[in-house]
C-alpha positions in Angstrom: 116.3 80.2 62.8 116.2 81.8 66.2 114.3 84.9 65.1 115.5 88.5 65.3 114.5 92.0 66.4 114.7 94.2 63.4 115.4 97.9 63.6 114.7 100.6 61.0 114.6 104.3 61.2 112.8 107.0 59.2 113.4 110.6 60.2 112.5 110.9 63.9 110.8 107.5 64.0 112.3 104.2 64.9 110.5 100.9 63.9 111.2 97.8 65.9 109.9 94.6 64.4 109.7 91.3 66.2 110.4 88.6 63.6 110.4 84.8 64.1 109.0 83.0 61.1 106.7 80.1 61.7 106.4 80.8 65.5 104.2 83.9 65.5 107.3 86.0 66.6 107.9 84.0 69.8 110.8 85.5 71.7 114.0 83.4 71.6 116.9 84.1 74.0 118.8 85.9 71.3 115.8 88.1 70.5 115.6 89.2 74.2 119.3 90.2 74.0 118.6 92.0 70.7 115.7 93.8 72.2 117.9 95.1 75.0 120.5 96.3 72.5 118.0 98.1 70.3 116.3 100.0 73.1 119.6 100.9 74.8 120.7 102.5 71.5 117.4 104.3 71.3 118.0 105.8 74.7 121.3 107.3 73.5 119.8 108.8 70.3 119.7 112.5 69.9 117.6 112.4 66.7 114.8 109.9 67.4 111.5 111.1 68.9 109.3 108.0 69.0 109.5 104.2 68.7 106.9 102.0 67.0 107.1 98.3 68.0 105.2 95.7 66.0 105.3 92.0 65.0 105.8 90.5 61.5 103.2 88.6 59.6 100.0 89.6 61.3 101.0 88.8 64.9 102.7 90.7 67.7 104.3 88.0 69.7 103.0 84.6 70.8 105.2 84.3 73.9 108.5 82.6 74.5 110.2 80.2 72.1 109.2 77.0 73.9 111.5 74.9 71.7 114.5 76.3 73.6 113.1 75.7 77.1 114.5 72.2 77.7 118.0 73.6 77.4 117.8 75.8 80.5 114.4 75.7 82.3 115.0 72.6 84.5 118.0 74.0 86.5 117.5 76.8 89.0 120.6 78.7 88.1 120.1 78.7 84.3 116.4 79.5 84.7 117.3 82.5 86.9 119.8 83.7 84.3 117.2 83.5 81.6 114.5 85.5 83.4 116.8 88.0 85.3 119.3 88.6 82.5 117.8 87.9 79.1 114.1 88.6 79.6 114.4 91.3 82.2 117.3 92.9 80.4 115.1 93.5 77.4 112.1 94.6 79.3 114.1 97.0 81.5 115.7 98.6 78.5 112.2 99.3 77.2 111.2 100.7 80.6 114.3 102.9 80.8 113.8 104.3 77.3 112.9 108.0 77.5 111.4 108.0 74.0 107.6 107.4 73.7 106.9 103.8 72.6 103.8 103.0 70.6 102.7 99.3 70.3 101.0 98.1 67.1 99.3 94.8 68.1 97.8 92.2 65.8 97.0 88.6 66.3 98.7 86.8 69.2 99.9 88.9 72.1 100.7 86.2 74.7 103.1 85.8 77.6 106.3 87.5 76.4 104.3 89.6 74.0 102.0 90.8 76.8 105.1 91.8 78.8 106.6 93.7 75.9 103.3 95.5 75.3 103.1 96.3 79.0 106.3 98.3 78.6 104.8 100.6 75.9 103.3 104.0 76.5 100.4 103.7 74.0 98.9 100.5 72.8 96.8 100.2 69.6 95.4 96.9 68.6 93.6 95.2 65.7 90.2 93.7 66.4 92.0 90.4 65.7 94.3 90.7 68.7 94.2 88.1 71.5 95.8 88.7 74.9 96.9 86.3 77.6 99.6 84.5 79.5 98.4 80.9 79.7 101.7 79.6 81.2 99.8 77.7 83.9 99.3 75.1 81.1 103.1 74.8 80.8 103.6 74.2 84.6 105.3 77.4 85.6 104.5 80.8 87.1 105.4 84.2 85.7 108.7 85.5 87.1 108.3 88.1 89.9 109.4 91.2 88.1 107.6 90.3 85.0 104.4 89.6 87.0 104.8 93.0 88.7 105.1 94.7 85.3 102.0 92.9 83.9 100.0 93.5 87.1 100.6 97.3 86.8 99.7 97.4 83.1 96.6 95.1 83.0 95.3 95.4 86.5 95.0 92.9 89.3 91.7 91.4 88.1 93.0 90.7 84.6 96.4 89.5 85.8 94.7 86.9 88.1 92.4 85.7 85.3 95.3 85.3 82.9 97.8 83.6 85.3 95.4 81.6 87.4 92.7 80.6 84.9 94.8 80.9 81.7 92.2 83.3 80.3 92.6 84.7 76.8 90.9 88.0 76.2 90.0 89.8 72.9 90.9 93.4 72.0 87.5 94.8 72.8 87.7 93.4 76.4 91.2 94.7 76.9 90.2 98.2 75.8 87.3 98.1 78.2 89.7 97.1 81.0 92.0 100.0 80.2 95.0 98.2 78.7 94.5 99.4 75.1 94.2 103.0 73.9 92.5 102.1 70.6 91.1 99.2 68.8 91.0 99.3 65.0 89.3 97.2 62.3 91.4 94.4 60.8 93.9 95.8 58.4 93.8 99.3 59.8 95.9 99.2 62.9 99.2 99.7 61.0 98.1 103.1 59.6 96.6 104.1 62.9 99.8 103.3 64.8 102.0 105.1 62.3 99.7 108.2 62.5 99.9 108.1 66.3 103.7 107.8 66.2 103.9 110.6 63.6 101.9 112.9 65.8 104.1 112.2 68.8 107.2 112.9 66.7 106.0 116.4 66.0 105.6 117.3 69.6 108.3 118.6 72.0 110.9 115.8 72.4 112.5 117.2 75.6 109.1 117.4 77.3 108.4 113.8 76.3 111.7 112.6 77.8 111.0 114.6 81.0 107.5 113.2 81.3 108.7 109.6 80.9 111.4 110.2 83.6 108.7 111.4 85.9 106.4 108.5 85.1 109.2 106.1 85.8 110.0 107.7 89.2 106.4 107.8 90.2 105.8 104.2 89.2 108.7 103.1 91.3 107.6 105.0 94.3 103.9 105.6 94.1 103.5 108.2 96.9 103.3 111.9 97.5 106.9 111.8 98.6 108.0 110.6 95.2 106.5 113.7 93.6 108.2 115.8 96.2 111.5 114.3 95.5 111.2 115.2 91.8 110.7 118.9 92.6 114.4 119.7 93.1 115.2 119.3 89.4 111.7 119.5 87.9 112.1 123.0 86.5 115.6 123.0 85.0 114.0 123.1 81.5 112.9 126.7 82.1 115.5 128.4 79.9 115.6 125.7 77.2 115.0 126.6 73.5 112.3 124.0 73.3 110.3 125.6 76.1 110.7 129.1 74.7 109.7 127.9 71.2 106.6 126.1 72.3 105.2 129.1 74.3 106.3 131.6 71.6 104.7 129.7 68.8 101.4 129.5 70.7 101.4 133.3 71.3 102.3 133.9 67.6 99.5 131.5 66.5 101.9 129.2 64.5 103.1 125.6 64.6 106.1 125.2 66.8 109.4 124.1 65.3 111.1 121.8 67.7 114.7 121.3 66.6 117.0 118.5 67.8 
């Protein structure tokens, strides 16, 4: 059993579930490829408005499937293919997705799990969640693009602790450091994450997509010039039905009806 990335949809919500029985949802090579396919399909959807990603069985993701490593990690070419094609292909598809992504995090969120969570827009965790990337114990560093992703999401202090000292931090500490949006009591994070995704799905979908495109551009080029570069096309939504509906509904003191 190499695990799988399960996809289900309900109305405007997509549910992505990491599933690898007996391995706390550790990511196999095939799961990275499935993750890429799932999020590529989300990007092309005209009906979905939010993605909720979670793990099965009380854990988010414990890292990579180490049982596979002997088959490719000890040759430079195959190791490069794994990180640059399989792993980064899945992470890049998440980063490229214009739909808001909510992470529901329980139990282990290690290594690959931390990287996947770092691609999400909002992160809600159970008090039981544990975060880290203790790969120094396995004798290898984090791949460069993956390290850059985690560094941006968790901050330099935390990234150095995790990668250099194999630190494992609890949910309360990760919220204090700014990585998590909410921490919920054990057993309550599922409902909280669903409620969060539901609220997002009721908001303006075009505005969400445009915001994510701006965030992506600004993260790639964090400077005043990056914002200036966005101005040329930043106001093309002016005549859109969604824009008109949102403003009109506010004036008329009613809930907006954002159609697909």
